[in-house]
N, C-alpha and C positions, 0 to 999 in steps of 0.2 A: 504494500500500500504506500502511495506517495504521501509526502508531508501535507499537501493540500487536503487530501482525503482524511487524514488523521484529524486535522483541525475541524473539518466539517462534521465528522462523526462525533467529536467531542461536544460541539455546539448542539447537534441534534439530540444526543443522549441527555444532556442537561435539560433541554426543553421537553423531551419525552417523559422524563421522570416527573417534571412539574405537571404536565398535562395528565399523567396517570393518576395523580392524587385528586384530580377533580372528579366530576360525576363519571360513573363507569360507562365506557363505550367499548366497542370492539377495538381490538388492538390496531388494526389498520387505520381506523378513524383517529385514534389517539396519535399515531405516528404522522398521519396527514396533518393534523392540527399543530403538532410540534414543529414540523418542517415549515409549514405556512407561517407560524409565528416567527421563526428565525428569518424567513425571507422578508416579511413585512417590517420587521425591526432592523433590517439591513445587517443582521448578524451573519447572513449568507448573502454576500453582495451580488449584484447583477453580473451575469456571465460566469459565475463560479461553478465549476464542474462538481456535481454531486457524486458521492461514492457509488460504486456499482451496487446493484441490488443484493448480490451475493455477499459482498463485503459488509454492507450495512446490516444485513440479516445476522451474520455471525457476531458482529460487535454488539448488537442490541439484544442478542439471544432471542431472535424472532424467526419465524419461518420466512423463507424467501417470498412465498405467496403474499404474506402480509405486507412486505415492503413493496412488492410490485403493485398491489392494489392502492397503497398510499401514493405512489408515484403517478398512477393512472389518474387519481383524483386531482392531483396538483397539475397534471398535464391538461386535464379538461378545463381547469381555470386559467390555463396558459401561464401559470406561475413558474413552470419549468418547461423546457422544450428539448426535444431529442437532439443530440449532437453526434454526428456520424463518427463512429469509432470510439466515442468517449462516454456513452450513456446519455445522461441528461445534464443540462446546465440551467442555472437560475435565470429567469426572465422577468426582472422587476426593475426597469430602468428609471422609474419615477424619481428616485433620489439615491445617489450613490453614497457610500460611507464617507467618501471625501467631502461631498457637498454638505452632508449633515454635520460633519465636523467643522467645516468652514462656517456654517451658520452659527454654531456655538461660539466660535472664536470672535465673532463680531462683537459680542457683548462683554468681552474681557475688560476688566477694570485695571489699567496699568498701575494704579496706585497701590495695588495689592502685592506688587512685585518689586524687586530691586531695580534701580535705574540702570539703563544701558551705560557702558563705559563711553568715554569721550570718542574713542576710535569706533566703537560700535555704532554710535549715532552718526559719525562721519560717513561710514560705509553706507548706512541706510539713507542718509541725505543725498549721497552722490550716485546712488544706483541708477538714477535717470540719465546720467551722462553716458553710461556704458552702452555700446552698440550691441544690443541683444535682439537678434533677428527672430521673427516668428518662423513657424514651419511652413509658411505659405509659398512653397516652390523655391526654385533657385535662381530664377530670372528676376532681376539682374543683381544678385547679392554680391557685394564686394567681399574679397577674402577667400573666394573659392577658386580652385584650379579647374581644368577641364575634367570633371568627374567621370564623364562617360568613356574616357580613354584610359582610366586607371587599369593596370594589368591585374585584374582580380585573380585570374588563374595562377599567375606566378606567386602572388601573395598567399593564396590558399594552399598551394603546394608546399611553400616554405613553412607555413603554419602546421600543416599535416605532418611534415617531416619532424618538426620540433616535438609534437606530441607523441610521435612514434618512438622517438629516441630519448625523451626526457626521463631522468631517473627520479626516484622518490626524493632524493636530497634536493632536487631542483624545485620541489614544491614547497620548500620552506621559505622563510623570509629572505629577501634580497637586500643588498646595500641600498640605503636611501638615495645615495648620489648616483646610482646607476650600476649596471652590470659591466664589469671590466671589459668584456669582449666588445660591447657596443661603444664604450668610451674610446677604446683603442681604434676601432674602425672609423669613428667620427673624426678623431685626431688625424688619422691618415687622410681621410677625405678632405678635411679642411686644409691640410698641408698641400695637397695637390691642387685643389680648386681655388684656395684663397691665399696661399702662401702663409698660412697661420701655423705657427709652431708652438705647441703647448704640451704640457704633461697631462696624461689621463686623470691625474689627481685633481687638476684644475677644472675638469669638465664635469658639469652636473647635469644629469638627465631630469627633465621636468615634463609637465604635461603641455606646456606651451609658453608663449611670451608673457602672457598675463601673470602666470604663476612666477615666472622669473622676476618680474617687476615687484610682485608682492614680497618675494623673498628678499630682494635687494633693499626695498624700503624698510622691511622689518629689521634687517641686520644693520643698516646704516643711518636711518632717519629718525631723529627726535622731533618732537613737536616744535614747529617754528623754523626748522632747518630749511635753507633755501635750495631749490632745485631749478635749474634752467631747462626749459623745454622749447623746441621749435614751435613757432606759431605761424601756420596751423600745424597740427599733428593728430595722431590717433586720439579720439575721445577717451578710449580706455586708459591711455597714459594719464590724461587729466584726472580721471576718476580715481585711479589707484594711488597717485601721489597726493591728491587732495584728501583722500580718506586716511592717508598716513599722517595727516595734520602738518604737512610740509607747506612752506611758503613758495608757491609756484610763480616763477618769473618767465613770462612769455617773451621769446626772442624772435624777431622777424628773420626771414631768410631772403637772400638775394640770389643772383644767378650762379653763385659759387657755393651756396649752402648757408648755414647759420651765420649770422652777422657777428664777427669777432669784436667789432667796435661796440655793438650793443651789449655783448657779453662783458667786455672790460668795464663798461659803464656801471656794472653791478658788482664790481669787485668788493665794494664796501660791505656787501651783504654776506660775504664769505660763502659762496655757493659750494655745497658738498658734492653735488652731482650735476652733470649735464647730459640730457638724453637726446640723441640724434639718430636720424635714419639716413646715413650718408650715401649708401649705394643707390637709393631710390626714395627720395623724400616722400613721405605720405602726407597729404594726398596729391601734391602738385608735381611730383616726379623729378625734382631737381637733383642732379648728381653733385655731391660735394667735390670740389676740385682738390687735387693733391696738395696744392698750396694751402688751401683752407684747412685741410686735415692736419697739416704740420703746424699751422698757426694755433689750432685748437689744442693740440698736444702740448705746445709750448705754454699756452695759457694755463692749462690744467696743471702742468709742472710748477709753474710760478705760484699758483694759488692752492696747491695741495688738494686738488679736486679729482674726482673720479669721472671718467667718461663712460656712459652706457652706449655702446654701438649696437643699435637694433638693426641687424643686417637682413631684415626680412626680404624675401624675393630677390636676393642677390643673384641667384641662379638665372633669373629672368633679366635683370638689369645689366648683368655682365655678358649677355648674349653677344653683344657687339664689341667686346673687348674688356679685359680685366682692369678694374680700378682697385688699386691696393686698399686693403682694409686698414682702418685706424689701428686695430690691434696689431697688425703686422708691422706697422711703422713705430709702435710705441716702445721706446727703450727703457721705460721705467716701471712697467707692469702696473699701470693705473687705468687700464681699459677693461670693462666688462663686456664681453661679446655675446649677443643673443642670436640664436637661430631656431628655426622651427621647421618640422616636416609637415605640419598640419596644412600649410598653405601650398605645399607642393604635391602632396599625395591626396589626402582628404581629411577634413577636420575630425572625423570620428577616431582617427588613429591616436590623437592626443599624445604626441611625443615631440618634445623640443629639447633644447640644450642651452647651457650658458657656460662660458669660460670665465672664471673669476680670478682676480689677482691672488697671488699665493698667500697674502696675509689674510684673505677672507675665506680660505678653504675651510678651516675648522668651524668658524661661526656659521657658514652657509650649510655645512653638513649637519650641524647641531639643529638648525632650524628645520631642515628637511626631516630629521628624526622626530621632531616634535609635531610635525604637521602631516604631510601627505604620505609619509613612510616610503613608498616607492611606486614607480610606474610598472605596470604588468610585465614580469620577466619574459613571458612568451612574446609580447609585442616588441620588447627590446631585442630579443635574439633574432626575430624575424627581420626587424629593421636592419640589424647588423648584416645578416645574410643578403638582404635586398641591395645593400650598398656593395658588399664584397663581390657579389656575382654580376656586378655591372648593370643590374636592372634599373637602378636609380638614374644612371647616366643615360640609358636608352629612353627611359620615361621622360627625362628632362628634354631630350631632343624632340620627343613627340609632343610634349606640352608646348614648346616654343613654336613648332610648326602649326599646331591646331590654334593656338592663341593668336598668332599673327594673322591667320586666315580670318578668324572670327572678329578680330579688331578691325580689319579692313572692311569687312562686311557691315559691321555695326556703324562705323563712321560714315561710310558711303550712304547707307540707307537713312540714317538719322539726318544727315545734312540735306539729303534730297527731299525729305518729307516735312521738315520744319525749319523755319528761320527764327524761331523764338528763343533758341539757345545756341551757344557755340561750344563745340568740343575743344578743349585746350589741347592743341596738337603738340606732340613731342615724339621723338623716335620711339619705336616699340621698346618698352622697358618695364612694363608692369602688367598685372592682370586686371586693372581697372582703368576707367576713363572718367575724366571730370568735365562736366558741361556747366557753363555759367549762363545766367540769364542776360539777354541782350538789352532788356529794359529793367530798371530797378524794381525789385519786389521786396516785400516785407518778410521778416522771419516767420510771421504768421502764415503768409501765403506759401512760403517754401514748405512749411510743415503740412499745410493743407494738401499740397500736391503730393507729398510723400505718403500721407495717410490715404488719399484717394487711390493712388496706384496700388497700395497694399491691399485694399479691398478687391482689386482685380488680380490679386496674387502676383504682384510685381514688387519686388523689394529693391529700394534704392536708399542710399545714405545721404544725409545732409552735409553739404560742404561747410555751412556756417557753424555746425556743431563741432567742427574740428578746431575752431578758433577760441582763444581766450581774450576777453576784452570786448569793447564796443564795436571796433572796426572789424566787421565780419563780411567776407565775400559770400554772396548767396549762390547756390548751385546744387547740382546733384552728382553723386558718385555712383557710377555704374560698374558692376562686376560682370563683364561681358563673357569671360572665358569659359564659364561653366555651362553655357547655353549652346545647345546644338544649333548649327546654322539655320535649319528650317524653322526652329522656334524663335530665333533672333528676329527674323522678319515679322513673324506673327505678333510677337510682343511689342515690337517697335511701332507697328501700326496702331496698337492701342495707345501707346505712350504719345506718339506724335499727334494723333487725332485729339487726344485730351489736351495736350499743351496748346495746340492751335486754337482750341475752343475757350481756354481760360486765360491765356496771356495776350 
């Protein structure tokens, strides 16, 4: 008997014993009433599979005929329905257990409980900044690679091989900072692809960039510490650092990257960290020049600051030539390097990495021990094999080919069918596009457009949400690469028709 059936039998038995104490009835009537009570009180939730008649009869010490008759009465009332290959399942969707619990929580009096911590309130207050997409389709959600070309069979075969060969010892706890085999593989991969040389002990396996930023802020940031961030940049970066109670200082970018003059103007605030996306600035796509990278390193050295190099999508942005990473240029070990496979493969993998300066290794490992424990070892080992067998390299070639084709199609069709917005043109270097409004629109109007498109199962992100301060450029961010060519045209017809009608 599976665990679900054990729970169901326990609930039914309790109810059956209560019903039996009432006026005497035939046993199948008592059982029918007992199960009906459990269903109506949502003790057996909608779609829950009931125990087989044979199993329930044995556990309740009843004849199987008695159980069959009770089930037949419940089926007549359509409180249970036959489920092919699984007996019967509960059919009472009026109110789920989750909904009933939700209704109870509405009336909670917060004065009866301890206050949230200052950081707890900050995370709660800033949750609206995070870009948390709904599950309404993938067109045109930024941050997604071409999902339809992911080599599912290669990944499946590697995973099957892992489970065929895994030993009992491999099912125990794993190191919080990551399995050594994957760390060595990533170190080698970065050495070849980015000229990054680091020790596996410096490399931490995480679930993605957001977790990396949470760990960094927890290890380094005290309330009121100053952090420099590009303006604009990822809203998630705003949210995580604001929630850590840091003093965020937005720094504008120019055609070479983050402005060193503006950074230097804030030296009196003694910034601890500066967060940059040098390979491919998000969302505007500016590549930081080699000169600017060296200037940033010099500034960090003079001010004893740490640089966070968020090198997301560098495999895409370096398609037309390698631009040295800040980490590879750093002689003083003051750069934290962030990378993720979620934006290259697919987001459900939940695996990324960061390289930390040697002085942060112990503190970072300690925080990982206290929090997420470790990323699934099976995923780590499959990822290691995926890189070693050259599957990642081949997949990157396929991504670039597919994305370039889809980008060209998107731009051509968009420009042909609307003159209300302009796509910010740049050489192919990322998996998203930015379109700005040709006439001034309010933040309210921008939000209205995004929400209306969402109702049509079209997800786009706000450009203005990437800015800190009053001066915010309005526009839409489109993640075109995850959408098949045939669907691109279909969805763009909906978008351009709507834009032409409201702008």
